[in-house]
C-alpha atoms as a printed R data frame, in Angstrom:
   type eleno elety resid chain resno      x       y      z
1  ATOM     1    CA   MET     A     1 78.447 -28.794 66.616
2  ATOM     2    CA   ALA     A     2 80.039 -25.586 66.359
3  ATOM     3    CA   THR     A     3 78.591 -22.150 68.262
4  ATOM     4    CA   ILE     A     4 78.221 -18.507 67.154
5  ATOM     5    CA   LYS     A     5 77.546 -15.495 69.266
6  ATOM     6    CA   ILE     A     6 75.061 -12.963 67.937
7  ATOM     7    CA   LYS     A     7 74.490  -9.479 69.526
8  ATOM     8    CA   GLN     A     8 71.321  -7.739 69.036
9  ATOM     9    CA   ILE     A     9 73.037  -4.296 68.071
10 ATOM    10    CA   LYS     A    10 69.438  -1.935 67.165
11 ATOM    11    CA   SER     A    11 66.187  -1.832 69.100
12 ATOM    12    CA   ARG     A    12 63.327  -3.890 67.973
13 ATOM    13    CA   ILE     A    13 60.954  -1.000 67.918
14 ATOM    14    CA   GLY     A    14 59.337  -0.156 64.790
15 ATOM    15    CA   ALA     A    15 60.484  -3.688 63.118
16 ATOM    16    CA   PRO     A    16 57.650  -6.043 61.310
17 ATOM    17    CA   LYS     A    17 55.765  -8.239 63.807
18 ATOM    18    CA   ASN     A    18 57.959 -10.986 61.914
19 ATOM    19    CA   GLN     A    19 61.306  -9.911 62.801
20 ATOM    20    CA   LYS     A    20 60.328  -9.519 66.438
21 ATOM    21    CA   ARG     A    21 59.351 -12.926 66.600
22 ATOM    22    CA   THR     A    22 62.694 -13.923 65.167
23 ATOM    23    CA   LEU     A    23 64.523 -12.253 67.814
24 ATOM    24    CA   ASP     A    24 62.480 -13.805 70.295
25 ATOM    25    CA   THR     A    25 63.276 -17.406 69.041
26 ATOM    26    CA   MET     A    26 67.160 -16.410 68.942
27 ATOM    27    CA   GLY     A    27 66.565 -15.808 72.675
28 ATOM    28    CA   LEU     A    28 67.406 -12.150 72.138
29 ATOM    29    CA   ARG     A    29 65.373  -9.563 74.513
30 ATOM    30    CA   LYS     A    30 67.046  -6.451 74.709
31 ATOM    31    CA   MET     A    31 70.158  -4.387 73.322
32 ATOM    32    CA   ASN     A    32 73.427  -5.348 74.091
33 ATOM    33    CA   HIS     A    33 71.919  -8.991 74.797
34 ATOM    34    CA   THR     A    34 74.292 -12.140 73.312
35 ATOM    35    CA   VAL     A    35 73.537 -14.971 72.981
36 ATOM    36    CA   GLU     A    36 75.518 -18.413 72.146
37 ATOM    37    CA   LEU     A    37 73.427 -20.902 69.114
38 ATOM    38    CA   GLU     A    38 74.591 -23.935 67.304
39 ATOM    39    CA   ASP     A    39 75.343 -22.615 63.838
40 ATOM    40    CA   THR     A    40 72.783 -24.690 61.673
41 ATOM    41    CA   PRO     A    41 71.236 -23.762 58.103
42 ATOM    42    CA   VAL     A    42 68.554 -22.195 60.476
43 ATOM    43    CA   VAL     A    43 70.102 -19.777 62.717
44 ATOM    44    CA   ARG     A    44 71.862 -18.824 59.686
45 ATOM    45    CA   GLY     A    45 68.663 -18.028 58.226
46 ATOM    46    CA   MET     A    46 66.851 -16.155 61.150
47 ATOM    47    CA   ILE     A    47 70.379 -13.959 61.316
48 ATOM    48    CA   GLN     A    48 69.693 -12.947 57.166
49 ATOM    49    CA   THR     A    49 66.227 -12.135 58.610
50 ATOM    50    CA   VAL     A    50 67.327  -9.792 61.014
51 ATOM    51    CA   HIS     A    51 70.661  -8.937 59.676
52 ATOM    52    CA   HIS     A    52 70.243  -5.377 60.302
53 ATOM    53    CA   LEU     A    53 69.472  -5.508 64.034
54 ATOM    54    CA   VAL     A    54 72.023  -7.818 65.022
55 ATOM    55    CA   LYS     A    55 75.980  -8.895 64.951
56 ATOM    56    CA   VAL     A    56 77.743 -12.377 65.085
57 ATOM    57    CA   VAL     A    57 80.336 -12.141 67.649
58 ATOM    58    CA   ASP     A    58 83.852 -14.002 67.483
């Protein structure tokens, strides 16, 4: 299955609790941390929830 790389580009400080939990679920713990996840509708939904804190890297 296809994968996508996601990088956290902004701090989680001041973000609502649900967005912090979403970052934790994705495996992003600190700024400039990159993870590779499967490209599924669930992951796309998580990216949409925190779109202002993360960036999809090619």
